[in-house]
C-alpha positions as CSV (number, residue, x, y, z in Angstrom):
1,M,-11.3,31.5,30.4
2,S,-13.2,28.7,28.6
3,P,-11.2,26.1,26.6
4,N,-10.7,26.9,23.0
5,Y,-10.5,23.3,21.7
6,D,-12.1,19.9,22.3
7,L,-8.7,18.2,22.6
8,V,-5.2,19.6,22.9
9,I,-2.1,17.4,22.6
10,K,0.8,19.0,24.4
11,G,4.5,18.6,24.7
12,A,5.2,16.4,21.6
13,T,7.7,17.0,18.8
14,V,5.2,17.6,16.0
15,V,6.3,16.4,12.5
16,T,4.7,18.9,10.1
17,E,5.5,19.4,6.4
18,G,7.8,22.2,7.3
19,G,9.8,19.9,9.6
20,P,9.6,18.9,13.3
21,R,8.6,21.5,15.8
22,Q,7.7,21.8,19.4
23,C,4.1,22.9,19.7
24,D,0.6,22.0,20.9
25,I,-2.0,20.6,18.6
26,G,-5.5,22.0,19.0
27,I,-8.4,19.8,17.7
28,T,-12.0,20.8,17.2
29,G,-14.4,18.2,16.2
30,E,-12.6,15.9,13.7
31,R,-10.0,18.4,12.4
32,I,-6.8,20.1,13.5
33,A,-7.7,23.7,14.3
34,A,-4.4,25.1,15.5
35,L,-0.7,24.5,16.0
36,G,0.7,26.8,18.6
37,E,1.8,27.3,22.2
38,A,-0.1,27.3,25.4
39,L,-3.3,26.0,23.8
40,E,-6.2,25.1,26.1
41,G,-8.8,22.4,25.6
42,T,-11.6,20.5,27.2
43,E,-9.3,17.4,27.2
44,V,-5.5,17.8,27.4
45,V,-3.1,15.0,26.6
46,D,0.4,15.3,27.9
47,A,2.7,13.9,25.1
48,S,6.0,15.1,26.5
49,G,8.9,13.1,25.2
50,L,6.8,11.6,22.3
51,I,6.7,12.4,18.6
52,A,3.4,13.3,16.9
53,L,3.3,12.0,13.4
54,P,0.5,12.1,10.8
55,G,-1.6,8.9,10.9
56,G,-0.3,6.4,8.4
57,V,-1.9,6.0,5.0
58,D,-1.3,2.5,3.7
59,S,-2.1,2.8,0.0
60,H,-1.7,-0.9,-0.8
61,C,-3.3,-3.6,1.3
62,H,-5.5,-6.6,0.4
63,I,-8.1,-6.6,3.1
64,D,-11.5,-8.3,2.9
65,Q,-11.1,-8.5,-0.9
66,V,-14.0,-10.3,-2.5
67,D,-12.9,-13.5,-4.2
68,P,-14.9,-15.6,-6.8
69,Q,-16.4,-17.7,-4.1
70,N,-17.5,-14.5,-2.3
71,G,-15.0,-15.0,0.5
72,H,-12.5,-12.5,1.8
73,G,-9.2,-14.3,2.1
74,A,-7.7,-14.4,5.6
75,E,-8.4,-10.9,6.7
76,S,-11.7,-9.3,7.4
77,M,-12.1,-5.5,7.3
78,I,-12.5,-5.5,11.1
79,S,-9.3,-7.5,11.8
80,G,-7.3,-5.8,9.1
81,T,-8.1,-2.3,10.2
82,R,-7.7,-3.2,13.9
83,A,-4.1,-4.2,13.0
84,A,-3.7,-1.0,11.0
85,L,-4.7,1.2,14.0
86,A,-2.5,-0.8,16.3
87,G,0.5,-0.1,14.0
88,G,-0.2,3.6,13.6
89,T,-2.1,3.6,10.3
90,T,-5.4,5.5,10.2
91,S,-6.3,5.2,6.5
92,I,-6.1,2.2,4.1
93,I,-6.6,1.6,0.4
94,S,-7.8,-1.9,-0.3
95,F,-8.9,-3.5,-3.5
96,I,-12.1,-4.3,-5.4
97,S,-11.6,-7.4,-7.5
98,Q,-12.8,-8.1,-11.1
99,H,-13.1,-11.7,-12.1
100,A,-13.8,-13.0,-15.5
101,G,-17.5,-13.5,-16.1
102,E,-18.5,-11.4,-13.0
103,E,-20.1,-7.9,-13.1
104,I,-17.9,-5.2,-11.6
105,A,-21.0,-3.6,-10.1
106,D,-21.9,-6.6,-8.0
107,V,-18.4,-7.0,-6.5
108,F,-18.2,-3.2,-6.1
109,A,-21.4,-3.1,-4.1
110,E,-20.3,-6.0,-1.9
111,S,-16.9,-4.4,-1.3
112,L,-18.5,-1.1,-0.2
113,R,-20.8,-3.1,2.1
114,R,-17.9,-4.8,3.8
115,G,-16.1,-1.5,4.1
116,E,-18.9,-0.2,6.4
117,T,-17.4,-2.4,9.2
118,S,-14.0,-0.7,9.0
119,L,-12.3,0.7,12.2
120,A,-10.1,2.9,10.1
121,D,-10.9,5.3,7.2
122,Y,-10.8,3.5,3.8
123,T,-11.1,3.6,0.1
124,F,-10.3,1.2,-2.8
125,H,-8.4,0.6,-6.0
126,Q,-10.4,-1.1,-8.7
127,I,-8.7,-4.1,-10.2
128,I,-9.2,-4.5,-14.0
129,S,-8.5,-8.0,-15.2
130,D,-10.9,-8.2,-18.1
131,P,-11.2,-4.9,-20.0
132,T,-14.2,-5.5,-22.2
133,D,-16.0,-2.7,-24.0
134,K,-18.5,-2.6,-21.2
135,V,-15.8,-2.4,-18.6
136,V,-13.9,0.5,-20.3
137,L,-17.0,2.4,-21.5
138,E,-19.4,1.9,-18.6
139,D,-17.9,0.3,-15.5
140,I,-14.7,2.4,-15.1
141,P,-16.8,5.6,-15.4
142,M,-19.2,4.2,-12.8
143,V,-16.4,3.4,-10.4
144,V,-14.9,6.9,-10.8
145,A,-18.3,8.6,-10.3
146,A,-18.5,6.7,-7.0
147,G,-15.2,8.2,-5.8
148,I,-12.7,5.5,-6.7
149,R,-9.9,7.3,-8.8
150,S,-7.3,4.6,-9.1
151,L,-7.2,1.3,-11.1
152,K,-5.0,-1.7,-10.6
153,V,-3.6,-4.0,-13.3
154,F,-1.4,-7.1,-13.2
155,L,1.2,-8.0,-15.8
156,T,1.6,-11.4,-14.2
157,Y,-0.5,-14.2,-12.6
158,E,-2.6,-16.7,-14.6
159,D,-6.0,-15.4,-13.8
160,A,-5.2,-11.6,-13.7
161,H,-2.5,-10.6,-16.2
162,L,-3.3,-8.3,-19.1
163,T,-1.7,-8.4,-22.6
164,D,-0.2,-5.1,-23.8
165,R,-3.2,-4.4,-25.9
166,E,-5.5,-4.9,-22.9
167,F,-3.3,-2.9,-20.7
168,L,-3.5,0.0,-23.2
169,R,-7.3,-0.2,-23.1
170,V,-7.2,0.3,-19.3
171,L,-4.6,3.1,-19.6
172,A,-6.7,4.9,-22.2
173,A,-9.8,4.6,-20.1
174,A,-7.9,6.0,-17.1
175,H,-6.7,8.9,-19.2
176,R,-10.3,9.8,-20.2
177,E,-11.6,9.5,-16.6
178,G,-8.7,11.1,-14.8
179,C,-7.5,8.0,-12.9
180,M,-4.2,6.9,-11.5
181,V,-3.2,3.4,-12.7
182,T,-1.2,1.2,-10.4
183,V,0.7,-1.7,-11.8
184,H,2.2,-5.0,-10.7
185,C,5.2,-5.2,-13.0
186,E,6.5,-8.7,-13.7
187,N,6.7,-10.4,-17.1
188,Y,4.1,-13.2,-17.2
189,D,5.6,-15.2,-20.0
190,A,9.2,-15.0,-18.7
191,I,8.0,-16.2,-15.2
192,G,6.1,-19.1,-16.9
193,F,9.1,-20.1,-18.9
194,L,11.5,-20.1,-15.9
195,T,8.9,-21.9,-13.7
196,E,8.6,-24.7,-16.3
197,Q,12.3,-25.1,-16.5
198,L,12.8,-25.1,-12.7
199,L,10.1,-27.7,-12.1
200,A,11.3,-29.9,-14.8
201,Q,14.6,-30.1,-13.0
202,G,13.0,-30.9,-9.7
203,M,13.7,-27.5,-8.2
204,V,10.4,-27.2,-6.3
205,E,11.1,-25.7,-2.8
206,P,10.0,-22.2,-1.8
207,K,13.4,-20.7,-2.4
208,Y,13.0,-21.3,-6.1
209,H,10.1,-18.8,-6.1
210,A,12.8,-16.1,-6.3
211,W,14.6,-17.9,-9.1
212,S,11.4,-17.9,-11.1
213,R,11.1,-14.1,-11.0
214,P,14.6,-12.5,-10.9
215,E,15.1,-8.7,-11.0
216,V,15.3,-8.6,-14.9
217,V,11.7,-9.9,-15.1
218,E,10.5,-7.0,-13.0
219,R,12.8,-4.5,-14.7
220,E,11.6,-5.4,-18.2
221,A,7.9,-5.1,-17.2
222,T,8.6,-1.8,-15.4
223,Y,10.2,-0.3,-18.5
224,R,7.4,-1.6,-20.7
225,T,4.7,-0.2,-18.4
226,I,6.3,3.2,-18.4
227,C,6.5,3.2,-22.2
228,L,2.9,2.2,-22.6
229,A,1.7,4.8,-20.1
230,E,3.8,7.5,-21.9
231,L,2.2,6.4,-25.2
232,V,-1.3,7.4,-24.0
233,D,-0.3,10.0,-21.4
234,T,-1.6,8.3,-18.2
235,P,-0.2,8.8,-14.7
236,I,1.0,5.6,-13.0
237,Q,2.4,4.2,-9.9
238,I,4.7,1.2,-10.0
239,F,3.7,-1.1,-7.1
240,H,6.1,-2.9,-4.7
241,V,9.4,-2.1,-6.4
242,S,11.9,-4.6,-5.0
243,C,15.3,-3.3,-5.9
244,H,17.6,-0.6,-7.1
245,E,17.8,-1.7,-10.7
246,V,14.0,-1.3,-11.1
247,A,14.1,2.1,-9.4
248,E,16.6,3.1,-12.0
249,E,13.9,2.7,-14.7
250,I,11.5,4.8,-12.7
251,E,14.1,7.5,-12.2
252,R,14.8,7.7,-15.9
253,A,11.1,8.3,-16.6
254,Q,10.8,10.9,-13.8
255,K,13.8,12.8,-15.3
256,R,11.9,12.9,-18.6
257,G,9.0,14.6,-16.8
258,L,6.6,11.7,-16.8
259,K,4.0,11.2,-14.1
260,V,5.5,8.0,-12.7
261,W,5.8,7.2,-9.0
262,G,7.4,4.3,-7.3
263,E,6.3,2.4,-4.2
264,T,8.1,-0.3,-2.1
265,C,7.3,-2.3,1.0
266,P,9.1,-3.3,4.2
267,Q,9.8,-6.8,2.9
268,Y,12.2,-5.4,0.4
269,I,14.3,-3.6,3.0
270,V,14.1,-6.2,5.8
271,L,13.7,-9.6,4.2
272,G,15.8,-11.4,1.5
273,A,15.7,-14.3,-0.9
274,K,17.7,-16.3,1.7
275,D,14.6,-16.2,4.0
276,M,12.8,-18.6,1.6
277,D,15.6,-21.1,1.9
278,R,14.5,-22.6,5.2
279,P,13.8,-26.2,6.4
280,G,10.6,-27.8,5.5
281,R,7.9,-25.4,4.5
282,E,9.1,-22.5,6.7
283,G,10.4,-20.7,3.6
284,A,6.8,-20.3,2.4
285,K,6.2,-17.7,5.1
286,Y,8.4,-15.2,3.2
287,M,7.0,-15.7,-0.3
288,C,5.7,-12.6,-2.0
289,S,5.9,-11.2,-5.5
290,P,8.1,-9.7,-6.6
291,A,10.4,-11.8,-4.4
292,P,12.6,-10.4,-1.7
293,R,16.1,-9.8,-3.1
294,D,19.8,-10.1,-2.1
295,P,20.9,-8.1,1.0
296,A,23.4,-6.2,-1.2
297,N,20.4,-4.4,-2.7
298,V,19.4,-2.8,0.5
299,E,21.7,0.2,0.8
300,P,21.5,1.3,-2.8
301,F,17.7,1.0,-2.5
302,W,17.7,3.2,0.6
303,D,19.4,5.8,-1.5
304,D,16.6,5.7,-4.0
305,I,14.2,6.2,-1.1
306,R,16.1,9.1,0.3
307,R,16.2,10.8,-3.1
308,G,12.5,10.4,-3.6
309,V,12.7,8.0,-6.6
310,I,10.7,5.6,-4.4
311,D,8.4,7.9,-2.5
312,V,5.9,5.6,-0.8
313,I,6.3,2.6,1.5
314,S,3.1,0.6,1.7
315,S,2.6,-2.8,3.3
316,D,1.1,-4.8,0.4
317,H,-0.7,-6.7,3.2
318,S,-1.7,-9.9,1.5
319,A,-2.4,-12.3,4.3
320,F,-2.7,-16.1,4.1
321,F,-2.8,-18.4,7.1
322,F,0.4,-20.5,7.2
323,S,-1.4,-23.7,8.1
324,G,-4.9,-24.9,7.2
325,P,-6.9,-26.0,4.2
326,K,-8.4,-22.6,3.1
327,N,-6.8,-19.2,2.5
328,S,-3.5,-20.6,3.6
329,K,0.0,-21.4,2.3
330,E,-1.1,-25.1,2.4
331,V,-4.2,-24.6,0.3
332,N,-2.7,-26.9,-2.4
333,G,-1.2,-29.4,0.0
334,T,1.9,-29.4,2.2
335,D,3.9,-30.9,-0.7
336,A,2.9,-28.3,-3.3
337,D,5.8,-26.9,-5.4
338,F,6.6,-23.2,-5.1
339,S,4.4,-22.3,-8.1
340,Q,1.3,-23.6,-6.2
341,I,1.9,-21.8,-2.9
342,P,-0.1,-18.6,-2.4
343,N,2.3,-15.8,-2.1
344,G,2.0,-12.6,-0.1
345,V,2.9,-11.6,3.4
346,P,1.0,-9.8,6.2
347,G,2.3,-6.4,7.2
348,V,-0.4,-3.7,7.7
349,G,0.4,-3.5,11.4
350,S,4.2,-3.9,11.2
351,R,4.8,-1.4,8.3
352,M,5.4,1.8,10.2
353,P,7.4,0.3,13.1
354,L,9.7,-1.5,10.6
355,V,10.3,1.6,8.5
356,F,10.8,3.8,11.5
357,S,13.3,1.3,13.0
358,E,15.2,0.6,9.8
359,G,15.0,4.2,8.6
360,V,14.9,6.8,11.4
361,S,16.4,4.8,14.2
362,K,19.3,3.7,12.1
363,G,19.9,7.1,10.7
364,R,19.0,6.4,7.1
365,I,16.1,8.9,6.9
366,D,14.9,11.8,9.1
367,L,11.4,12.2,10.7
368,E,10.1,14.4,7.9
369,T,11.0,11.8,5.3
370,F,9.4,9.1,7.3
371,A,6.2,11.0,7.4
372,R,6.3,11.6,3.7
373,L,6.9,7.9,2.9
374,T,4.2,6.5,5.2
375,A,1.5,9.2,5.1
376,T,1.9,12.4,3.1
377,N,3.0,11.0,-0.3
378,P,0.5,8.2,-0.5
379,A,-2.2,10.7,0.4
380,R,-1.0,13.1,-2.3
381,I,-0.7,10.4,-5.0
382,F,-4.1,9.0,-4.5
383,G,-6.1,12.2,-4.0
384,L,-6.5,12.2,-0.2
385,Y,-4.3,15.2,0.7
386,P,-4.6,17.5,2.5
387,K,-7.5,15.8,4.3
388,K,-5.2,13.0,5.1
389,G,-1.4,12.5,5.4
390,A,-0.4,15.7,7.2
391,I,-0.5,17.5,10.5
392,G,-1.7,20.9,9.5
393,V,-4.6,23.2,10.2
394,G,-7.7,22.0,8.4
395,S,-6.5,18.4,8.0
396,D,-8.3,15.5,9.7
397,A,-6.9,15.0,13.2
398,D,-5.3,11.7,12.3
399,I,-2.3,11.6,14.7
400,V,0.0,8.9,16.0
401,L,2.0,9.5,19.1
402,W,5.3,7.7,18.8
403,D,7.9,6.6,21.4
404,A,11.1,6.8,19.4
405,N,13.2,5.0,22.0
406,R,10.9,2.1,22.8
407,K,12.4,-1.3,21.9
408,V,9.9,-3.9,21.0
409,T,10.3,-7.5,19.8
410,I,7.7,-8.2,17.1
411,T,5.4,-11.2,17.7
412,N,2.3,-12.3,15.8
413,A,0.0,-11.6,18.7
414,L,1.3,-8.1,19.1
415,L,0.2,-7.2,15.5
416,Q,-3.5,-8.1,16.0
417,H,-4.2,-9.3,12.5
418,A,-6.1,-12.4,11.8
419,V,-3.5,-14.7,10.3
420,D,-1.3,-17.1,12.3
421,Y,2.1,-15.8,11.6
422,T,4.3,-12.8,10.7
423,P,7.5,-13.0,8.7
424,Y,9.0,-10.5,11.2
425,E,8.6,-12.8,14.2
426,G,11.3,-12.1,16.8
427,M,12.7,-9.0,15.1
428,E,13.5,-6.2,17.5
429,V,12.6,-2.7,16.4
430,T,13.3,0.7,18.0
431,G,10.4,3.1,17.9
432,W,6.7,2.1,18.5
433,P,3.3,3.8,18.3
434,V,1.8,4.3,21.8
435,A,-1.5,6.1,20.8
436,T,-3.5,6.5,17.6
437,Y,-6.1,9.2,17.0
438,L,-8.6,8.9,14.1
439,R,-10.3,12.2,13.3
440,G,-9.6,13.4,16.8
441,K,-10.9,10.3,18.5
442,L,-8.6,8.0,20.5
443,S,-8.5,4.7,18.7
444,M,-5.5,2.9,20.2
445,K,-3.6,3.4,23.4
446,D,-0.7,1.2,24.6
447,G,-1.6,-1.5,22.1
448,V,-5.3,-1.7,23.0
449,V,-7.5,-0.8,20.1
450,C,-10.6,1.0,21.4
451,A,-12.2,1.9,18.0
452,E,-15.4,0.1,17.1
453,P,-16.4,-1.5,13.8
454,G,-18.0,1.1,11.6
455,Q,-16.0,4.0,13.0
456,G,-14.1,4.2,9.7
457,Q,-15.4,6.4,6.9
458,F,-15.3,5.9,3.2
459,L,-13.0,8.3,1.5
460,K,-14.6,9.5,-1.7
461,R,-12.0,11.0,-4.1
462,E,-12.6,13.8,-6.5
463,A,-10.5,14.8,-9.5
464,Y,-7.0,15.9,-8.6
465,E,-3.9,17.2,-10.3
466,L,-1.5,14.3,-9.9
467,A,-3.9,12.0,-11.7
468,T,-4.5,14.5,-14.5
469,P,-2.7,13.7,-17.9
470,R,0.1,16.0,-18.9
471,G,-1.3,16.7,-22.3
472,I,1.9,15.4,-24.1
473,T,1.7,12.4,-26.5
474,P,3.9,11.2,-29.3
475,N,3.3,13.3,-32.4
476,G,0.6,15.2,-30.5
477,F,-1.8,12.4,-31.3
478,N,-4.2,11.6,-28.4
479,A,-4.7,7.8,-28.8
480,A,-6.8,7.7,-25.7
481,K,-9.4,10.3,-26.8
482,L,-11.7,7.8,-28.4
483,P,-12.5,4.5,-26.7
484,P,-10.7,1.7,-28.6
485,Q,-12.9,-1.2,-29.7
486,E,-12.4,-4.8,-28.6
487,K,-10.2,-6.8,-30.9
488,K,-12.5,-9.3,-32.6
């Protein structure tokens, strides 16, 4: 009898959307063709004792992002996606920048060109930091037509934050085009006020980064974001939620039936504000925004995760070298105050092991929830499901074989990214990916990435239900129907 499938993975506990089950996975070409027993294939992999999980979908990572000087920060598409595959992630969503005075089309084309070197499958969010008439009337429709159906806005940072009026222009454009809008929620003016006061009193060390942006600054901006999105009926995801009290704002919106989703990152369940209070400049390794919080936040926050209020865990991989003059934490000098230190942490390769260890291995979540948080939900929210994010017939054969009992001490070299540190150095985790398959092709085995640059494919996204407005607005008035004109 001739083999039925190109590849069969046998003996694993397979985590499907219906729960874990013992079965074989039959793969033909790039897709899963069957889940069953006694399947036969040209190639057979014995995965006895391992867990088969859907390849991770990291929906928030800054990899090879074009900057105003046409650089790419610390991480190229090759190094970033190599680290992703090593850590069990098969699809990423990075960012296309918009800078004042620059044409979106130029940066868009350059970002797509760089994407062609990816080892993993990829797509992008389009950042909007200058919503002119041309941007909302021409550029956003162009981006959507090219298959990018999510926008990103910042409510903080000097060179990126939008006013409420500008934010509404983006939300309205997204409503018209059927886009998801992702939001960095922190109050720009409140942070500026607190920073001025801290620096005036000589409070300049990295630990004061957390003091400059406490929970209330994030909570206020989250509440405001939800209200403005409700005003024009636009689906949104709140990026990198740091704590329970911000999750409460999201849950209230969800109970009102709004299309609001919440995302967090490993740094908010593993690190804390105390990590920035280290001798010398060591605290800078742990600086990200929003800032890591108090350890007392962790268990209430895990409850938000279990209940689905927070339903995605991404990496927010934003990598800077710790030392060096460019793209580093020292870019403004080793004596720079906290407000001048680039903030963001690397994490695309450590995301899934940290969540598995802190979640599954410690009994906080089950395998099915882990798969939803790291793969299925981000694929759904950003229009990649069912092609991505699930082990099911017809889905891409993106599969990670996981050793649930393997104990590993995280080191920077193990993670295979480009930067010279990880904030998780020396942490022991339980559970580790031992093989990664991208569209049926072995891409990592025992820590060795065998994928080649260019193996990744661009994921063009079409219209999908979760990004579609509900059709409910205050007084029944659709304020997004007609493009608003720039305020003169």
